[in-house]
C-alpha positions as CSV (number, residue, x, y, z in Angstrom):
1,M,57.3,8.9,-28.9
2,V,54.6,11.5,-29.1
3,T,55.2,15.4,-29.5
4,P,52.0,17.2,-28.8
5,S,51.5,20.2,-31.2
6,S,47.9,21.6,-30.9
7,K,48.6,24.8,-32.8
8,E,50.0,22.9,-35.7
9,S,47.9,22.2,-38.7
10,I,47.8,18.6,-39.7
11,I,48.7,18.2,-43.3
12,V,46.7,15.5,-45.2
13,V,47.2,14.7,-48.8
14,C,44.7,12.7,-51.0
15,G,44.5,12.1,-54.7
16,A,41.4,11.6,-56.8
17,D,39.8,11.7,-60.2
18,D,36.1,12.6,-60.8
19,R,35.1,9.0,-60.1
20,Y,36.4,9.2,-56.5
21,A,34.9,12.6,-55.7
22,M,32.2,11.2,-53.4
23,P,34.5,8.7,-51.6
24,L,37.0,11.6,-51.2
25,A,34.3,13.5,-49.6
26,V,33.7,10.7,-47.2
27,V,37.4,10.6,-46.3
28,I,37.4,14.4,-45.4
29,C,34.1,14.1,-43.4
30,S,35.1,11.2,-41.4
31,V,38.6,12.8,-40.6
32,L,36.8,16.0,-39.4
33,E,33.9,14.0,-37.5
34,N,36.7,12.3,-35.3
35,L,39.3,15.0,-35.0
36,S,40.1,16.6,-31.6
37,S,38.1,19.8,-31.2
38,N,41.4,21.9,-30.7
39,R,43.1,20.5,-34.1
40,H,43.0,21.8,-37.6
41,C,43.6,19.9,-40.8
42,T,44.9,21.3,-44.0
43,F,44.0,19.1,-46.9
44,F,45.9,18.9,-50.3
45,I,43.9,17.3,-53.0
46,I,45.9,16.2,-56.0
47,D,43.3,16.8,-58.7
48,G,43.0,14.1,-61.4
49,G,40.1,15.7,-63.1
50,I,37.4,16.4,-60.4
51,S,34.7,18.4,-62.0
52,K,34.0,21.8,-60.9
53,K,30.6,20.9,-59.6
54,N,32.1,18.1,-57.4
55,K,34.8,20.5,-56.2
56,N,32.3,22.7,-55.0
57,R,30.5,20.0,-53.2
58,I,33.7,18.9,-51.6
59,L,34.6,22.6,-50.6
60,K,31.2,22.8,-48.8
61,L,32.8,20.5,-46.1
62,T,35.1,23.5,-45.2
63,D,32.2,25.1,-43.3
64,S,34.0,23.7,-40.2
65,K,36.5,25.9,-38.9
66,Q,38.8,22.8,-38.6
67,C,39.4,22.4,-42.2
68,L,41.2,24.0,-45.1
69,I,41.4,22.4,-48.6
70,N,43.9,23.2,-51.4
71,W,43.9,21.8,-54.9
72,L,47.1,20.6,-56.5
73,Q,47.6,19.9,-60.3
74,P,49.6,16.8,-60.9
75,P,52.4,16.7,-63.6
76,D,50.8,13.6,-65.4
77,A,53.8,13.8,-67.9
78,M,56.1,12.3,-65.0
79,L,53.7,9.2,-64.9
80,N,53.5,8.7,-68.6
81,N,54.8,5.1,-68.5
82,V,53.1,3.8,-65.4
83,I,51.1,0.4,-65.7
84,L,47.3,1.0,-65.6
85,S,44.8,-1.8,-65.1
86,G,41.1,-2.3,-63.9
87,H,40.4,0.3,-61.2
88,I,43.9,1.5,-61.1
89,T,44.3,4.7,-63.0
90,V,47.1,7.3,-63.1
91,A,45.5,9.0,-59.9
92,G,46.5,5.8,-58.0
93,Y,50.2,6.9,-58.6
94,Y,49.7,10.5,-57.3
95,K,51.2,9.7,-53.9
96,I,54.7,9.1,-55.2
97,L,54.6,12.8,-56.2
98,I,53.8,14.3,-52.7
99,P,57.4,15.5,-51.8
100,V,57.5,17.3,-55.1
101,L,54.0,18.8,-55.2
102,L,53.9,20.0,-51.6
103,P,55.7,23.4,-50.8
104,D,59.1,23.0,-49.2
105,S,57.9,24.7,-46.1
106,Y,56.1,21.3,-45.2
107,S,58.3,18.8,-43.7
108,K,55.7,16.1,-42.9
109,A,52.5,14.9,-44.3
110,I,49.8,12.2,-43.9
111,Y,48.8,10.4,-47.1
112,L,45.2,8.7,-47.2
113,D,43.8,6.8,-50.1
114,S,40.4,8.0,-51.2
115,D,38.6,4.7,-50.5
116,L,38.8,4.6,-46.7
117,I,36.9,5.8,-43.5
118,V,38.9,7.4,-40.6
119,K,37.3,6.3,-37.3
120,G,40.2,7.4,-35.0
121,D,41.5,10.9,-34.0
122,L,44.0,11.9,-36.9
123,A,45.8,14.0,-34.4
124,K,47.2,10.8,-32.7
125,L,48.7,9.7,-35.9
126,W,50.2,13.2,-36.8
127,D,51.8,13.4,-33.3
128,I,53.8,10.2,-33.7
129,N,57.5,11.1,-34.0
130,I,58.7,10.2,-37.4
131,E,62.3,10.4,-36.2
132,D,64.9,9.5,-38.9
133,N,62.4,7.4,-40.9
134,Y,61.4,8.2,-44.4
135,L,58.0,6.8,-43.9
136,L,55.5,5.4,-41.3
137,A,53.2,2.7,-42.5
138,V,51.2,-0.4,-41.7
139,P,52.5,-3.8,-42.8
140,D,50.1,-5.4,-45.2
141,I,48.4,-8.4,-43.3
142,G,48.0,-10.2,-46.5
143,I,51.5,-9.6,-47.7
144,P,53.4,-9.3,-44.4
145,Y,57.0,-9.7,-45.9
146,V,58.6,-8.9,-49.3
147,S,59.1,-12.7,-49.6
148,S,55.5,-13.4,-49.2
149,L,53.5,-15.2,-51.9
150,Y,52.3,-11.9,-53.3
151,G,55.3,-9.6,-52.2
152,L,58.1,-8.3,-54.4
153,K,58.8,-10.7,-57.2
154,N,62.3,-9.5,-57.4
155,Y,63.5,-9.0,-53.7
156,K,66.5,-11.4,-54.1
157,E,67.7,-9.5,-57.1
158,L,67.3,-6.2,-55.1
159,G,69.2,-7.6,-52.3
160,I,66.3,-7.1,-49.8
161,P,66.3,-9.5,-46.9
162,S,63.4,-12.0,-47.1
163,H,62.2,-11.0,-43.5
164,Q,61.8,-7.4,-44.4
165,K,58.2,-6.2,-43.9
166,Y,56.1,-5.1,-46.7
167,F,53.7,-2.1,-46.1
168,N,50.2,-1.2,-47.5
169,A,50.4,2.2,-49.4
170,G,47.0,3.2,-48.6
171,V,47.8,5.1,-45.4
172,F,51.3,6.5,-44.5
173,V,53.1,9.5,-42.9
174,L,55.8,11.1,-45.0
175,N,59.1,12.6,-43.8
176,L,59.1,14.9,-46.7
177,E,62.5,16.5,-45.8
178,K,64.2,13.1,-46.3
179,M,62.2,12.1,-49.3
180,R,63.2,15.4,-51.1
181,T,66.9,15.2,-50.0
182,E,67.2,11.7,-51.7
183,N,64.8,12.5,-54.5
184,I,62.8,9.5,-53.7
185,S,59.9,10.5,-55.9
186,M,62.2,10.0,-59.0
187,Q,63.7,6.9,-57.5
188,V,60.3,5.3,-57.3
189,I,59.3,6.5,-60.9
190,Q,62.6,5.1,-62.3
191,Y,61.9,1.9,-60.6
192,L,58.5,1.6,-62.1
193,Q,60.1,2.3,-65.5
194,D,62.8,-0.2,-65.2
195,N,61.0,-3.1,-63.6
196,K,57.5,-3.4,-65.3
197,E,57.9,-7.2,-65.5
198,H,58.1,-7.5,-61.8
199,I,55.3,-5.0,-60.9
200,R,52.2,-6.6,-59.4
201,W,50.8,-4.1,-57.0
202,H,51.7,-0.9,-58.9
203,D,53.0,2.1,-56.8
204,Q,52.9,-0.1,-53.5
205,D,55.7,-2.4,-55.1
206,A,57.8,0.5,-56.2
207,L,57.6,2.1,-52.8
208,N,58.4,-1.0,-51.0
209,A,61.4,-1.7,-53.2
210,V,62.8,1.8,-52.9
211,L,62.1,2.3,-49.3
212,A,62.9,-1.3,-48.0
213,G,64.4,-1.0,-44.6
214,K,63.8,2.8,-44.4
215,W,60.4,2.9,-42.8
216,T,58.9,1.9,-39.5
217,E,55.6,0.2,-38.5
218,L,52.5,1.8,-37.4
219,E,49.6,-0.1,-35.4
220,L,47.7,-2.4,-37.7
221,R,44.6,-0.6,-36.7
222,W,45.7,2.5,-38.6
223,N,45.1,0.7,-41.8
224,Q,42.6,-2.2,-41.5
225,L,42.3,-4.1,-44.6
226,P,39.5,-6.4,-45.9
227,S,41.6,-9.5,-45.7
228,I,41.4,-9.3,-41.9
229,Y,38.0,-10.6,-42.0
230,N,39.1,-13.9,-43.6
231,N,40.5,-15.0,-40.3
232,S,39.5,-13.8,-36.7
233,S,42.9,-14.9,-35.2
234,C,46.5,-13.9,-35.9
235,E,47.6,-17.6,-36.7
236,D,50.1,-17.9,-39.3
237,S,50.8,-14.2,-39.2
238,P,53.7,-12.1,-37.7
239,F,51.3,-10.1,-35.5
240,S,50.3,-10.4,-32.0
241,Q,46.8,-11.5,-31.0
242,E,46.4,-8.1,-29.3
243,E,47.4,-6.1,-32.5
244,W,45.0,-8.4,-34.7
245,T,42.2,-8.0,-32.3
246,N,42.6,-4.3,-32.1
247,A,42.6,-3.9,-35.9
248,L,39.6,-6.3,-36.3
249,K,37.4,-4.8,-33.4
250,D,38.6,-1.3,-33.1
251,P,40.4,0.0,-36.1
252,Y,41.4,3.8,-36.4
253,I,41.1,3.7,-40.3
254,I,38.9,1.2,-42.4
255,H,40.4,0.8,-45.8
256,F,38.3,-0.7,-48.7
257,A,41.5,-2.0,-50.4
258,S,40.0,-4.1,-53.1
259,S,38.0,-3.6,-56.5
260,S,34.7,-4.1,-54.5
261,K,33.9,-1.0,-52.7
262,P,30.5,0.3,-51.1
263,W,29.9,2.7,-53.9
264,N,30.5,0.3,-56.7
265,S,29.5,-3.3,-55.5
266,T,27.0,-5.2,-53.5
267,V,29.7,-7.2,-51.9
268,Y,29.3,-7.2,-48.2
269,H,31.7,-5.4,-46.0
270,P,31.0,-4.8,-42.2
271,A,31.7,-1.1,-42.5
272,N,29.3,-0.6,-45.5
273,D,26.6,1.0,-43.4
274,L,29.2,3.3,-41.7
275,F,30.4,4.5,-45.2
276,F,26.8,5.5,-46.1
277,H,26.6,7.2,-42.6
278,Y,29.4,9.5,-43.8
279,V,27.9,9.9,-47.3
280,D,24.8,11.3,-45.7
281,K,26.9,14.0,-43.9
282,T,28.2,15.2,-47.2
283,P,26.4,17.0,-50.2
284,W,25.9,13.5,-51.6
285,A,23.5,12.8,-48.8
286,G,21.0,10.0,-49.9
287,W,23.4,8.5,-52.6
288,R,23.0,4.7,-52.8
289,F,24.4,2.2,-55.1
290,T,21.6,1.2,-57.6
291,I,21.1,-1.2,-60.6
292,L,21.4,1.9,-62.9
293,R,24.6,3.0,-61.3
294,R,26.0,-0.5,-61.4
295,I,25.5,-0.4,-65.2
296,W,27.1,3.0,-65.5
297,I,30.1,1.9,-63.3
298,K,30.6,-1.1,-65.5
299,L,30.5,0.9,-68.6
300,M,33.0,3.5,-67.1
301,L,35.4,0.8,-66.1
302,K,35.2,-0.7,-69.6
303,I,36.1,2.7,-71.1
304,V,39.0,3.3,-68.5
305,T,40.3,-0.3,-69.4
306,T,40.1,0.2,-73.0
307,M,42.0,3.5,-72.7
308,S,44.6,2.2,-70.6
309,K,45.4,-0.5,-73.3
310,A,45.4,2.0,-76.1
Protein backbone atom coordinates (compact mmCIF):
# COMPACT_ATOMS: atom_id res chain seq x y z
CA MET A 1 0.00 0.00 0.00
CA VAL A 2 1.33 3.45 -0.93
CA THR A 3 0.35 6.75 0.64
CA PRO A 4 1.48 9.73 -1.52
CA SER A 5 2.74 12.69 0.51
CA SER A 6 4.44 15.19 -1.81
CA LYS A 7 4.64 17.94 0.83
CA GLU A 8 6.29 15.73 3.47
CA SER A 9 10.07 15.80 3.74
CA ILE A 10 11.70 12.39 3.37
CA ILE A 11 13.81 11.70 6.46
CA VAL A 12 17.09 9.96 5.66
CA VAL A 13 19.66 8.95 8.27
CA CYS A 14 23.29 8.01 7.62
CA GLY A 15 26.26 7.55 9.92
CA ALA A 16 29.91 8.09 9.05
CA ASP A 17 33.35 8.91 10.35
CA ASP A 18 35.91 10.93 8.38
CA ARG A 19 37.05 7.91 6.35
CA TYR A 20 33.54 7.69 4.88
CA ALA A 21 33.02 11.40 4.23
CA MET A 22 33.48 11.09 0.46
CA PRO A 23 31.33 7.93 0.06
CA LEU A 24 28.68 9.66 2.19
CA ALA A 25 28.69 12.58 -0.24
CA VAL A 26 28.13 10.07 -3.05
CA VAL A 27 25.11 8.64 -1.20
CA ILE A 28 23.57 12.11 -0.80
CA CYS A 29 24.35 13.11 -4.38
CA SER A 30 22.84 9.91 -5.80
CA VAL A 31 19.69 10.36 -3.70
CA LEU A 32 19.17 13.91 -4.99
CA GLU A 33 20.03 13.02 -8.58
CA ASN A 34 17.20 10.47 -8.70
CA LEU A 35 14.61 12.11 -6.44
CA SER A 36 11.26 13.27 -7.83
CA SER A 37 11.43 16.99 -8.56
CA ASN A 38 8.50 17.74 -6.22
CA ARG A 39 10.03 15.96 -3.20
CA HIS A 40 12.42 17.11 -0.47
CA CYS A 41 14.94 15.20 1.69
CA THR A 42 16.06 16.03 5.21
CA PHE A 43 19.31 14.22 5.98
CA PHE A 44 20.42 13.48 9.53
CA ILE A 45 24.11 12.57 9.57
CA ILE A 46 25.34 10.83 12.72
CA ASP A 47 28.80 12.37 12.98
CA GLY A 48 31.53 9.93 13.97
CA GLY A 49 34.30 12.50 13.67
CA ILE A 50 33.95 14.05 10.22
CA SER A 51 36.41 16.93 9.86
CA LYS A 52 35.19 20.51 9.48
CA LYS A 53 36.72 20.61 5.99
CA ASN A 54 34.80 17.53 4.87
CA LYS A 55 31.59 18.71 6.53
CA ASN A 56 31.81 21.91 4.50
CA ARG A 57 32.32 19.85 1.35
CA ILE A 58 29.23 17.78 2.13
CA LEU A 59 27.17 20.88 2.90
CA LYS A 60 27.90 22.19 -0.60
CA LEU A 61 25.51 19.49 -1.81
CA THR A 62 22.66 21.44 -0.17
CA ASP A 63 22.76 24.03 -2.93
CA SER A 64 19.80 22.00 -4.19
CA LYS A 65 16.48 23.23 -2.81
CA GLN A 66 15.54 19.58 -2.33
CA CYS A 67 17.97 18.97 0.51
CA LEU A 68 18.64 19.91 4.12
CA ILE A 69 21.46 18.40 6.20
CA ASN A 70 21.54 18.15 10.01
CA TRP A 71 24.42 16.81 12.10
CA LEU A 72 23.84 14.53 15.09
CA GLN A 73 26.40 13.80 17.79
CA PRO A 74 26.36 10.11 18.81
CA PRO A 75 26.53 9.12 22.50
CA ASP A 76 29.48 6.77 21.95
CA ALA A 77 29.41 5.78 25.62
CA MET A 78 26.29 3.74 24.84
CA LEU A 79 28.37 1.66 22.43
CA ASN A 80 31.47 1.17 24.59
CA ASN A 81 31.37 -2.63 24.58
CA VAL A 82 30.52 -3.40 20.95
CA ILE A 83 32.76 -5.65 18.90
CA LEU A 84 35.03 -3.84 16.41
CA SER A 85 36.96 -5.56 13.64
CA GLY A 86 38.61 -4.70 10.31
CA HIS A 87 36.57 -2.07 8.48
CA ILE A 88 33.81 -2.17 11.14
CA THR A 89 34.23 0.80 13.51
CA VAL A 90 31.87 2.17 16.14
CA ALA A 91 30.22 4.26 13.39
CA GLY A 92 28.85 1.00 11.96
CA TYR A 93 26.64 0.70 15.04
CA TYR A 94 25.15 4.20 14.93
CA LYS A 95 22.01 2.95 13.14
CA ILE A 96 20.98 1.25 16.39
CA LEU A 97 20.60 4.67 18.05
CA ILE A 98 18.39 6.34 15.42
CA PRO A 99 15.17 6.20 17.51
CA VAL A 100 17.07 7.79 20.40
CA LEU A 101 18.89 10.46 18.39
CA LEU A 102 16.06 11.74 16.19
CA PRO A 103 13.54 14.19 17.71
CA ASP A 104 10.31 12.58 18.90
CA SER A 105 8.41 14.60 16.28
CA TYR A 106 9.67 12.17 13.62
CA SER A 107 7.72 8.93 13.35
CA LYS A 108 9.53 7.33 10.40
CA ALA A 109 13.00 7.38 8.86
CA ILE A 110 14.96 5.71 6.07
CA TYR A 111 18.41 4.46 7.05
CA LEU A 112 21.16 4.16 4.41
CA ASP A 113 24.68 2.82 4.91
CA SER A 114 27.41 5.13 3.63
CA ASP A 115 28.75 2.61 1.11
CA LEU A 116 26.03 2.57 -1.50
CA ILE A 117 24.53 4.32 -4.54
CA VAL A 118 20.84 5.15 -4.85
CA LYS A 119 19.61 4.65 -8.43
CA GLY A 120 15.86 4.73 -7.79
CA ASP A 121 13.53 7.46 -6.56
CA LEU A 122 13.73 7.34 -2.76
CA ALA A 123 10.22 8.82 -2.63
CA LYS A 124 8.92 5.40 -3.73
CA LEU A 125 10.55 3.78 -0.71
CA TRP A 126 9.32 6.51 1.65
CA ASP A 127 5.73 6.19 0.43
CA ILE A 128 5.47 2.47 1.24
CA ASN A 129 3.09 2.10 4.17
CA ILE A 130 5.06 0.69 7.09
CA GLU A 131 1.76 -0.26 8.78
CA ASP A 132 2.34 -1.96 12.15
CA ASN A 133 5.84 -3.25 11.39
CA TYR A 134 8.91 -2.11 13.28
CA LEU A 135 11.04 -2.12 10.18
CA LEU A 136 11.01 -2.63 6.40
CA ALA A 137 14.14 -4.28 5.01
CA VAL A 138 15.53 -6.49 2.26
CA PRO A 139 16.35 -10.14 2.98
CA ASP A 140 20.06 -10.82 2.68
CA ILE A 141 20.50 -12.93 -0.46
CA GLY A 142 23.61 -14.55 1.00
CA ILE A 143 21.89 -15.23 4.35
CA PRO A 144 18.18 -15.59 3.50
CA TYR A 145 17.20 -17.26 6.80
CA VAL A 146 18.35 -17.04 10.42
CA SER A 147 19.19 -20.75 10.06
CA SER A 148 21.39 -20.22 6.98
CA LEU A 149 25.06 -21.18 7.17
CA TYR A 150 26.07 -17.64 8.14
CA GLY A 151 22.84 -16.70 9.92
CA LEU A 152 22.24 -16.36 13.66
CA LYS A 153 24.40 -18.87 15.51
CA ASN A 154 21.97 -19.04 18.43
CA TYR A 155 18.58 -18.82 16.70
CA LYS A 156 17.43 -22.08 18.34
CA GLU A 157 18.28 -20.85 21.85
CA LEU A 158 16.40 -17.63 21.08
CA GLY A 159 13.33 -19.57 20.00
CA ILE A 160 13.35 -18.11 16.48
CA PRO A 161 11.84 -20.41 13.80
CA SER A 162 14.39 -21.69 11.28
CA HIS A 163 12.33 -20.31 8.36
CA GLN A 164 12.45 -16.72 9.72
CA LYS A 165 14.02 -14.46 7.08
CA TYR A 166 17.28 -12.60 7.89
CA PHE A 167 17.60 -9.02 6.63
CA ASN A 168 20.59 -6.98 5.55
CA ALA A 169 20.95 -3.91 7.79
CA GLY A 170 22.40 -1.57 5.17
CA VAL A 171 19.03 -0.22 4.02
CA PHE A 172 15.82 -0.09 6.00
CA VAL A 173 12.80 1.99 6.93
CA LEU A 174 12.17 2.48 10.66
CA ASN A 175 8.87 2.83 12.47
CA LEU A 176 10.31 5.19 15.08
CA GLU A 177 7.18 5.30 17.22
CA LYS A 178 7.15 1.52 17.75
CA MET A 179 10.92 1.39 18.22
CA ARG A 180 10.73 4.03 20.96
CA THR A 181 7.69 2.52 22.68
CA GLU A 182 9.53 -0.75 23.28
CA ASN A 183 12.98 0.83 23.69
CA ILE A 184 14.36 -1.34 20.89
CA SER A 185 17.69 0.54 20.78
CA MET A 186 18.52 -0.53 24.33
CA GLN A 187 17.31 -4.08 23.65
CA VAL A 188 19.73 -4.32 20.70
CA ILE A 189 22.62 -2.90 22.74
CA GLN A 190 21.85 -5.32 25.57
CA TYR A 191 21.81 -8.21 23.10
CA LEU A 192 25.24 -7.18 21.81
CA GLN A 193 26.60 -7.15 25.34
CA ASP A 194 25.04 -10.46 26.37
CA ASN A 195 25.79 -12.48 23.23
CA LYS A 196 29.31 -11.57 22.17
CA GLU A 197 30.23 -15.20 21.58
CA HIS A 198 27.38 -15.53 19.07
CA ILE A 199 27.92 -12.28 17.15
CA ARG A 200 29.19 -12.70 13.61
CA TRP A 201 27.77 -9.77 11.64
CA HIS A 202 27.87 -7.10 14.33
CA ASP A 203 24.82 -4.77 14.50
CA GLN A 204 23.05 -6.80 11.80
CA ASP A 205 22.96 -9.97 13.93
CA ALA A 206 21.63 -8.05 16.94
CA LEU A 207 18.90 -6.30 14.95
CA ASN A 208 17.79 -9.59 13.40
CA ALA A 209 17.72 -11.30 16.79
CA VAL A 210 15.70 -8.57 18.52
CA LEU A 211 13.35 -7.86 15.59
CA ALA A 212 12.77 -11.43 14.39
CA GLY A 213 9.21 -11.67 13.09
CA LYS A 214 8.63 -7.95 13.57
CA TRP A 215 9.69 -6.69 10.14
CA THR A 216 8.44 -7.07 6.58
CA GLU A 217 10.23 -7.47 3.27
CA LEU A 218 11.13 -4.86 0.69
CA GLU A 219 11.87 -5.77 -2.93
CA LEU A 220 15.35 -7.20 -3.42
CA ARG A 221 16.32 -4.31 -5.66
CA TRP A 222 16.10 -1.85 -2.77
CA ASN A 223 19.38 -3.34 -1.54
CA GLN A 224 21.42 -5.09 -4.22
CA LEU A 225 24.31 -6.94 -2.57
CA PRO A 226 27.59 -7.96 -4.30
CA SER A 227 26.84 -11.67 -3.82
CA ILE A 228 24.08 -11.45 -6.44
CA TYR A 229 26.80 -11.41 -9.11
CA ASN A 230 27.95 -14.88 -8.07
CA ASN A 231 24.90 -16.41 -9.74
CA SER A 232 22.67 -14.96 -12.47
CA SER A 233 19.69 -17.12 -11.43
CA CYS A 234 17.67 -17.57 -8.24
CA GLU A 235 18.40 -21.29 -8.06
CA ASP A 236 18.77 -22.52 -4.46
CA SER A 237 17.33 -19.26 -3.13
CA PRO A 238 13.87 -18.42 -1.70
CA PHE A 239 13.36 -15.65 -4.26
CA SER A 240 11.51 -15.70 -7.56
CA GLN A 241 13.36 -15.34 -10.85
CA GLU A 242 11.60 -12.01 -11.42
CA GLU A 243 12.77 -10.63 -8.07
CA TRP A 244 16.29 -11.85 -8.74
CA THR A 245 16.44 -10.44 -12.27
CA ASN A 246 15.07 -7.06 -11.18
CA ALA A 247 17.70 -6.82 -8.44
CA LEU A 248 20.46 -7.87 -10.82
CA LYS A 249 19.51 -5.81 -13.87
CA ASP A 250 17.56 -2.87 -12.46
CA PRO A 251 18.50 -2.23 -8.82
CA TYR A 252 17.14 0.80 -6.96
CA ILE A 253 20.10 0.75 -4.53
CA ILE A 254 23.55 -0.73 -5.14
CA HIS A 255 25.24 -1.62 -1.86
CA PHE A 256 29.01 -2.21 -1.76
CA ALA A 257 28.57 -4.50 1.24
CA SER A 258 32.04 -5.99 1.56
CA SER A 259 35.47 -4.87 2.71
CA SER A 260 36.40 -4.21 -0.96
CA LYS A 261 34.84 -0.95 -2.12
CA PRO A 262 35.44 1.33 -5.13
CA TRP A 263 37.42 3.81 -3.02
CA ASN A 264 39.72 1.33 -1.26
CA SER A 265 40.25 -1.55 -3.66
CA THR A 266 40.95 -2.49 -7.27
CA VAL A 267 38.48 -5.41 -7.03
CA TYR A 268 36.04 -5.16 -9.92
CA HIS A 269 32.38 -4.34 -9.31
CA PRO A 270 30.00 -3.59 -12.22
CA ALA A 271 28.99 -0.31 -10.55
CA ASN A 272 32.50 1.06 -9.96
CA ASP A 273 32.20 3.49 -12.87
CA LEU A 274 28.82 4.67 -11.65
CA PHE A 275 30.29 5.33 -8.21
CA PHE A 276 32.95 7.60 -9.68
CA HIS A 277 30.33 9.24 -11.89
CA TYR A 278 28.74 10.47 -8.67
CA VAL A 279 32.11 11.29 -7.08
CA ASP A 280 32.63 13.74 -9.95
CA LYS A 281 29.36 15.48 -9.05
CA THR A 282 30.62 16.20 -5.52
CA PRO A 283 33.41 18.48 -4.19
CA TRP A 284 35.66 15.38 -4.47
CA ALA A 285 35.44 15.53 -8.30
CA GLY A 286 38.42 13.83 -9.91
CA TRP A 287 39.19 11.63 -6.89
CA ARG A 288 40.40 8.17 -7.86
CA PHE A 289 41.94 5.20 -6.07
CA THR A 290 45.72 5.40 -6.58
CA ILE A 291 48.72 3.44 -5.34
CA LEU A 292 49.55 6.11 -2.76
CA ARG A 293 45.98 6.06 -1.48
CA ARG A 294 46.13 2.27 -1.30
CA ILE A 295 49.19 2.50 0.98
CA TRP A 296 47.51 5.19 3.11
CA ILE A 297 44.29 3.15 3.48
CA LYS A 298 46.21 0.02 4.51
CA LEU A 299 48.06 2.09 7.11
CA MET A 300 44.82 3.57 8.45
CA LEU A 301 43.14 0.13 8.63
CA LYS A 302 46.14 -1.20 10.55
CA ILE A 303 45.88 1.69 13.02
CA VAL A 304 42.10 1.20 13.45
CA THR A 305 42.53 -2.56 13.95
CA THR A 306 45.29 -2.00 16.54
CA MET A 307 43.15 0.52 18.41
CA SER A 308 40.12 -1.79 18.41
CA LYS A 309 42.21 -4.54 20.05
CA ALA A 310 43.68 -2.21 22.66
